[in-house]
Biopython code that builds the backbone (N, CA, C, O; Angstrom):
import numpy as np
from Bio.PDB.StructureBuilder import StructureBuilder

atoms = [
    (1, "MET", "N", (82.079, -50.033, -65.400)),
    (1, "MET", "CA", (80.918, -49.354, -65.927)),
    (1, "MET", "C", (79.913, -50.392, -66.398)),
    (1, "MET", "O", (80.262, -51.295, -67.158)),
    (2, "SER", "N", (78.719, -50.274, -65.971)),
    (2, "SER", "CA", (77.658, -51.208, -66.331)),
    (2, "SER", "C", (76.781, -50.599, -67.416)),
    (2, "SER", "O", (76.274, -49.488, -67.262)),
    (3, "LEU", "N", (76.605, -51.319, -68.499)),
    (3, "LEU", "CA", (75.757, -50.863, -69.597)),
    (3, "LEU", "C", (74.486, -51.685, -69.614)),
    (3, "LEU", "O", (74.520, -52.888, -69.354)),
    (4, "THR", "N", (73.371, -51.051, -69.916)),
    (4, "THR", "CA", (72.095, -51.740, -70.025)),
    (4, "THR", "C", (71.703, -51.814, -71.489)),
    (4, "THR", "O", (71.639, -50.793, -72.174)),
    (5, "ILE", "N", (71.443, -53.017, -71.964)),
    (5, "ILE", "CA", (71.037, -53.205, -73.348)),
    (5, "ILE", "C", (69.515, -53.200, -73.416)),
    (5, "ILE", "O", (68.856, -54.000, -72.753)),
    (6, "LYS", "N", (68.962, -52.303, -74.215)),
    (6, "LYS", "CA", (67.527, -52.254, -74.479)),
    (6, "LYS", "C", (67.321, -52.608, -75.937)),
    (6, "LYS", "O", (68.291, -52.905, -76.634)),
    (7, "THR", "N", (66.093, -52.588, -76.419)),
    (7, "THR", "CA", (65.835, -52.853, -77.832)),
    (7, "THR", "C", (65.086, -51.679, -78.447)),
    (7, "THR", "O", (64.345, -50.972, -77.766)),
    (8, "THR", "N", (65.293, -51.483, -79.758)),
    (8, "THR", "CA", (64.542, -50.443, -80.457)),
    (8, "THR", "C", (63.100, -50.898, -80.602)),
    (8, "THR", "O", (62.827, -52.098, -80.605)),
    (9, "LYS", "N", (62.184, -49.963, -80.721)),
    (9, "LYS", "CA", (60.761, -50.298, -80.722)),
    (9, "LYS", "C", (60.316, -51.094, -81.947)),
    (9, "LYS", "O", (59.594, -52.082, -81.807)),
    (10, "ILE", "N", (60.725, -50.691, -83.118)),
    (10, "ILE", "CA", (60.212, -51.316, -84.338)),
    (10, "ILE", "C", (61.048, -52.516, -84.772)),
    (10, "ILE", "O", (60.503, -53.598, -84.989)),
    (11, "SER", "N", (62.350, -52.343, -84.902)),
    (11, "SER", "CA", (63.176, -53.425, -85.448)),
    (11, "SER", "C", (63.703, -54.383, -84.387)),
    (11, "SER", "O", (64.230, -55.443, -84.723)),
    (12, "LYS", "N", (63.571, -54.031, -83.125)),
    (12, "LYS", "CA", (64.008, -54.874, -82.000)),
    (12, "LYS", "C", (65.515, -55.121, -81.986)),
    (12, "LYS", "O", (65.971, -56.149, -81.484)),
    (13, "LEU", "N", (66.290, -54.183, -82.536)),
    (13, "LEU", "CA", (67.745, -54.287, -82.477)),
    (13, "LEU", "C", (68.220, -53.890, -81.080)),
    (13, "LEU", "O", (67.608, -53.028, -80.450)),
    (14, "PRO", "N", (69.290, -54.497, -80.588)),
    (14, "PRO", "CA", (69.849, -54.100, -79.290)),
    (14, "PRO", "C", (70.348, -52.664, -79.346)),
    (14, "PRO", "O", (70.924, -52.241, -80.348)),
    (15, "LEU", "N", (70.126, -51.913, -78.266)),
    (15, "LEU", "CA", (70.450, -50.492, -78.225)),
    (15, "LEU", "C", (71.081, -50.165, -76.884)),
    (15, "LEU", "O", (70.590, -50.595, -75.840)),
    (16, "ILE", "N", (72.170, -49.402, -76.909)),
    (16, "ILE", "CA", (72.811, -48.889, -75.703)),
    (16, "ILE", "C", (72.928, -47.383, -75.855)),
    (16, "ILE", "O", (73.301, -46.884, -76.917)),
    (17, "ARG", "N", (72.608, -46.662, -74.790)),
    (17, "ARG", "CA", (72.807, -45.210, -74.772)),
    (17, "ARG", "C", (73.920, -44.915, -73.775)),
    (17, "ARG", "O", (73.873, -45.340, -72.621)),
    (18, "SER", "N", (74.922, -44.176, -74.246)),
    (18, "SER", "CA", (76.046, -43.817, -73.396)),
    (18, "SER", "C", (76.548, -42.443, -73.815)),
    (18, "SER", "O", (76.773, -42.191, -74.998)),
    (19, "ASN", "N", (76.720, -41.564, -72.850)),
    (19, "ASN", "CA", (77.210, -40.198, -73.119)),
    (19, "ASN", "C", (76.405, -39.510, -74.216)),
    (19, "ASN", "O", (76.972, -38.873, -75.104)),
    (20, "ARG", "N", (75.102, -39.641, -74.153)),
    (20, "ARG", "CA", (74.173, -39.018, -75.115)),
    (20, "ARG", "C", (74.330, -39.535, -76.539)),
    (20, "ARG", "O", (73.886, -38.875, -77.478)),
    (21, "LYS", "N", (74.942, -40.684, -76.722)),
    (21, "LYS", "CA", (75.056, -41.306, -78.035)),
    (21, "LYS", "C", (74.301, -42.622, -78.009)),
    (21, "LYS", "O", (74.219, -43.286, -76.975)),
    (22, "ARG", "N", (73.746, -42.993, -79.163)),
    (22, "ARG", "CA", (73.064, -44.279, -79.301)),
    (22, "ARG", "C", (73.957, -45.226, -80.070)),
    (22, "ARG", "O", (74.558, -44.857, -81.080)),
    (23, "TYR", "N", (74.037, -46.447, -79.582)),
    (23, "TYR", "CA", (74.816, -47.492, -80.238)),
    (23, "TYR", "C", (73.897, -48.663, -80.534)),
    (23, "TYR", "O", (73.172, -49.130, -79.656)),
    (24, "ILE", "N", (73.928, -49.134, -81.764)),
    (24, "ILE", "CA", (73.100, -50.253, -82.205)),
    (24, "ILE", "C", (73.967, -51.504, -82.220)),
    (24, "ILE", "O", (75.095, -51.474, -82.713)),
    (25, "GLY", "N", (73.439, -52.617, -81.675)),
    (25, "GLY", "CA", (74.187, -53.860, -81.598)),
    (25, "GLY", "C", (73.870, -54.802, -82.744)),
    (25, "GLY", "O", (72.726, -54.902, -83.186)),
    (26, "PHE", "N", (74.894, -55.489, -83.218)),
    (26, "PHE", "CA", (74.767, -56.447, -84.315)),
    (26, "PHE", "C", (75.497, -57.732, -83.955)),
    (26, "PHE", "O", (76.525, -57.700, -83.279)),
    (27, "THR", "N", (74.972, -58.848, -84.402)),
    (27, "THR", "CA", (75.723, -60.097, -84.327)),
    (27, "THR", "C", (76.697, -60.111, -85.499)),
    (27, "THR", "O", (76.584, -59.289, -86.408)),
    (28, "VAL", "N", (77.635, -61.020, -85.486)),
    (28, "VAL", "CA", (78.632, -61.085, -86.556)),
    (28, "VAL", "C", (77.963, -61.324, -87.909)),
    (28, "VAL", "O", (78.405, -60.774, -88.918)),
    (29, "SER", "N", (76.925, -62.120, -87.942)),
    (29, "SER", "CA", (76.271, -62.432, -89.213)),
    (29, "SER", "C", (75.382, -61.302, -89.730)),
    (29, "SER", "O", (74.967, -61.342, -90.888)),
    (30, "SER", "N", (75.079, -60.299, -88.909)),
    (30, "SER", "CA", (74.184, -59.231, -89.353)),
    (30, "SER", "C", (74.858, -57.857, -89.416)),
    (30, "SER", "O", (74.167, -56.838, -89.430)),
    (31, "LEU", "N", (76.179, -57.811, -89.452)),
    (31, "LEU", "CA", (76.873, -56.528, -89.533)),
    (31, "LEU", "C", (76.542, -55.827, -90.845)),
    (31, "LEU", "O", (76.363, -56.491, -91.866)),
    (32, "PRO", "N", (76.456, -54.480, -90.838)),
    (32, "PRO", "CA", (76.165, -53.759, -92.076)),
    (32, "PRO", "C", (77.274, -53.938, -93.104)),
    (32, "PRO", "O", (78.410, -54.264, -92.760)),
    (33, "LYS", "N", (76.931, -53.723, -94.363)),
    (33, "LYS", "CA", (77.883, -53.951, -95.456)),
    (33, "LYS", "C", (79.078, -53.010, -95.408)),
    (33, "LYS", "O", (80.164, -53.373, -95.861)),
    (34, "ASN", "N", (78.901, -51.818, -94.871)),
    (34, "ASN", "CA", (80.012, -50.864, -94.845)),
    (34, "ASN", "C", (80.882, -51.007, -93.594)),
    (34, "ASN", "O", (81.677, -50.117, -93.291)),
    (35, "PHE", "N", (80.741, -52.107, -92.872)),
    (35, "PHE", "CA", (81.531, -52.331, -91.665)),
    (35, "PHE", "C", (82.970, -52.687, -92.043)),
    (35, "PHE", "O", (83.214, -53.705, -92.691)),
    (36, "ALA", "N", (83.916, -51.846, -91.638)),
    (36, "ALA", "CA", (85.353, -52.066, -91.807)),
    (36, "ALA", "C", (85.780, -52.304, -93.252)),
    (36, "ALA", "O", (86.719, -53.061, -93.498)),
    (37, "GLU", "N", (85.107, -51.668, -94.214)),
    (37, "GLU", "CA", (85.555, -51.750, -95.603)),
    (37, "GLU", "C", (86.815, -50.920, -95.766)),
    (37, "GLU", "O", (86.952, -49.860, -95.154)),
    (38, "VAL", "N", (87.708, -51.388, -96.566)),
    (38, "VAL", "CA", (88.993, -50.719, -96.722)),
    (38, "VAL", "C", (88.910, -49.588, -97.740)),
    (38, "VAL", "O", (89.500, -48.529, -97.522)),
    (39, "ALA", "N", (88.206, -49.781, -98.827)),
    (39, "ALA", "CA", (88.247, -48.853, -99.946)),
    (39, "ALA", "C", (87.319, -47.644, -99.805)),
    (39, "ALA", "O", (87.553, -46.634, -100.469)),
    (40, "LYS", "N", (86.297, -47.702, -98.986)),
    (40, "LYS", "CA", (85.307, -46.625, -98.942)),
    (40, "LYS", "C", (85.585, -45.645, -97.802)),
    (40, "LYS", "O", (86.099, -46.014, -96.747)),
    (41, "ASP", "N", (85.226, -44.377, -98.053)),
    (41, "ASP", "CA", (85.357, -43.360, -97.012)),
    (41, "ASP", "C", (84.216, -43.464, -95.998)),
    (41, "ASP", "O", (84.348, -42.995, -94.868)),
    (42, "SER", "N", (83.104, -44.071, -96.395)),
    (42, "SER", "CA", (81.949, -44.179, -95.508)),
    (42, "SER", "C", (81.974, -45.447, -94.650)),
    (42, "SER", "O", (80.965, -45.802, -94.041)),
    (43, "ALA", "N", (83.101, -46.117, -94.601)),
    (43, "ALA", "CA", (83.209, -47.364, -93.837)),
    (43, "ALA", "C", (83.137, -47.075, -92.333)),
    (43, "ALA", "O", (83.618, -46.044, -91.865)),
    (44, "VAL", "N", (82.539, -47.986, -91.599)),
    (44, "VAL", "CA", (82.474, -47.892, -90.142)),
    (44, "VAL", "C", (83.794, -48.403, -89.589)),
    (44, "VAL", "O", (84.155, -49.562, -89.792)),
    (45, "ARG", "N", (84.508, -47.537, -88.896)),
    (45, "ARG", "CA", (85.827, -47.925, -88.381)),
    (45, "ARG", "C", (85.911, -47.823, -86.871)),
    (45, "ARG", "O", (86.963, -48.096, -86.293)),
    (46, "GLU", "N", (84.816, -47.431, -86.217)),
    (46, "GLU", "CA", (84.791, -47.339, -84.759)),
    (46, "GLU", "C", (83.646, -48.178, -84.241)),
    (46, "GLU", "O", (82.503, -48.013, -84.667)),
    (47, "TRP", "N", (83.949, -49.082, -83.319)),
    (47, "TRP", "CA", (82.942, -49.941, -82.726)),
    (47, "TRP", "C", (83.471, -50.494, -81.411)),
    (47, "TRP", "O", (84.658, -50.360, -81.110)),
    (48, "PHE", "N", (82.599, -51.112, -80.631)),
    (48, "PHE", "CA", (83.047, -51.842, -79.451)),
    (48, "PHE", "C", (82.205, -53.096, -79.310)),
    (48, "PHE", "O", (81.075, -53.158, -79.794)),
    (49, "ASN", "N", (82.761, -54.088, -78.646)),
    (49, "ASN", "CA", (82.085, -55.363, -78.430)),
    (49, "ASN", "C", (81.631, -55.443, -76.977)),
    (49, "ASN", "O", (82.353, -55.050, -76.061)),
    (50, "TYR", "N", (80.406, -55.966, -76.785)),
    (50, "TYR", "CA", (79.856, -56.112, -75.444)),
    (50, "TYR", "C", (78.825, -57.234, -75.473)),
    (50, "TYR", "O", (77.923, -57.227, -76.311)),
    (51, "ASN", "N", (78.952, -58.186, -74.573)),
    (51, "ASN", "CA", (78.019, -59.321, -74.470)),
    (51, "ASN", "C", (77.820, -60.061, -75.787)),
    (51, "ASN", "O", (76.697, -60.455, -76.102)),
    (52, "GLY", "N", (78.862, -60.254, -76.547)),
    (52, "GLY", "CA", (78.776, -61.008, -77.789)),
    (52, "GLY", "C", (78.208, -60.252, -78.968)),
    (52, "GLY", "O", (77.981, -60.842, -80.025)),
    (53, "LEU", "N", (77.973, -58.956, -78.813)),
    (53, "LEU", "CA", (77.442, -58.125, -79.899)),
    (53, "LEU", "C", (78.466, -57.051, -80.249)),
    (53, "LEU", "O", (79.273, -56.652, -79.410)),
    (54, "THR", "N", (78.425, -56.593, -81.484)),
    (54, "THR", "CA", (79.258, -55.493, -81.935)),
    (54, "THR", "C", (78.385, -54.251, -82.016)),
    (54, "THR", "O", (77.400, -54.235, -82.754)),
    (55, "PHE", "N", (78.732, -53.213, -81.265)),
    (55, "PHE", "CA", (77.938, -51.989, -81.209)),
    (55, "PHE", "C", (78.595, -50.904, -82.037)),
    (55, "PHE", "O", (79.791, -50.638, -81.917)),
    (56, "ILE", "N", (77.772, -50.275, -82.891)),
    (56, "ILE", "CA", (78.215, -49.207, -83.785)),
    (56, "ILE", "C", (77.358, -47.982, -83.496)),
    (56, "ILE", "O", (76.153, -48.100, -83.276)),
    (57, "SER", "N", (77.977, -46.809, -83.498)),
    (57, "SER", "CA", (77.251, -45.572, -83.245)),
    (57, "SER", "C", (76.147, -45.392, -84.286)),
    (57, "SER", "O", (76.375, -45.576, -85.481)),
    (58, "ALA", "N", (74.962, -45.034, -83.825)),
    (58, "ALA", "CA", (73.818, -44.854, -84.722)),
    (58, "ALA", "C", (74.058, -43.710, -85.703)),
    (58, "ALA", "O", (73.481, -43.706, -86.790)),
    (59, "SER", "N", (74.891, -42.748, -85.344)),
    (59, "SER", "CA", (75.166, -41.631, -86.251)),
    (59, "SER", "C", (75.990, -42.076, -87.462)),
    (59, "SER", "O", (76.016, -41.373, -88.472)),
    (60, "LEU", "N", (76.660, -43.223, -87.383)),
    (60, "LEU", "CA", (77.451, -43.728, -88.500)),
    (60, "LEU", "C", (76.668, -44.653, -89.420)),
    (60, "LEU", "O", (77.161, -45.031, -90.483)),
    (61, "LEU", "N", (75.461, -45.018, -89.025)),
    (61, "LEU", "CA", (74.676, -45.968, -89.802)),
    (61, "LEU", "C", (73.619, -45.260, -90.634)),
    (61, "LEU", "O", (73.194, -44.156, -90.295)),
    (62, "SER", "N", (73.202, -45.879, -91.702)),
    (62, "SER", "CA", (72.095, -45.336, -92.489)),
    (62, "SER", "C", (70.791, -45.640, -91.761)),
    (62, "SER", "O", (70.771, -46.485, -90.866)),
    (63, "LEU", "N", (69.738, -44.991, -92.116)),
    (63, "LEU", "CA", (68.457, -45.150, -91.441)),
    (63, "LEU", "C", (67.838, -46.530, -91.631)),
    (63, "LEU", "O", (66.942, -46.903, -90.875)),
    (64, "THR", "N", (68.286, -47.287, -92.608)),
    (64, "THR", "CA", (67.713, -48.614, -92.835)),
    (64, "THR", "C", (68.020, -49.584, -91.693)),
    (64, "THR", "O", (67.273, -50.539, -91.482)),
    (65, "HIS", "N", (69.093, -49.354, -90.963)),
    (65, "HIS", "CA", (69.467, -50.224, -89.852)),
    (65, "HIS", "C", (68.799, -49.832, -88.540)),
    (65, "HIS", "O", (68.658, -50.666, -87.645)),
    (66, "ILE", "N", (68.385, -48.570, -88.417)),
    (66, "ILE", "CA", (67.935, -48.049, -87.133)),
    (66, "ILE", "C", (66.437, -48.202, -86.898)),
    (66, "ILE", "O", (66.027, -48.412, -85.756)),
    (67, "LYS", "N", (65.631, -48.108, -87.899)),
    (67, "LYS", "CA", (64.179, -48.128, -87.774)),
    (67, "LYS", "C", (63.738, -48.913, -86.627)),
    (67, "LYS", "O", (62.537, -49.028, -86.383)),
]
sb = StructureBuilder()
sb.init_structure("model")
sb.init_model(0)
sb.init_chain("A")
sb.init_seg("    ")
for serial, (resi, resn, name, xyz) in enumerate(atoms, 1):
    if name == "N":
        sb.init_residue(resn, " ", resi, " ")
    sb.init_atom(name, np.array(xyz, "f"), 0.0, 1.0, " ", f" {name:<3s}", serial, name[0])
structure = sb.get_structure()
């Protein structure tokens, strides 16, 4: 399966659309604070890696990351 990485218009974050879902890409140094936290219920626990970036579903992120 071939994925095409595009960028968001305002923040220029990498973006992949697959199966009607949006995934935002992050480098290791720019992962959100709630990524894989153990103690919180709002922690991001589902992601995939592609081309050196970690992609997280946009529905799991707060709006501050997506703009």
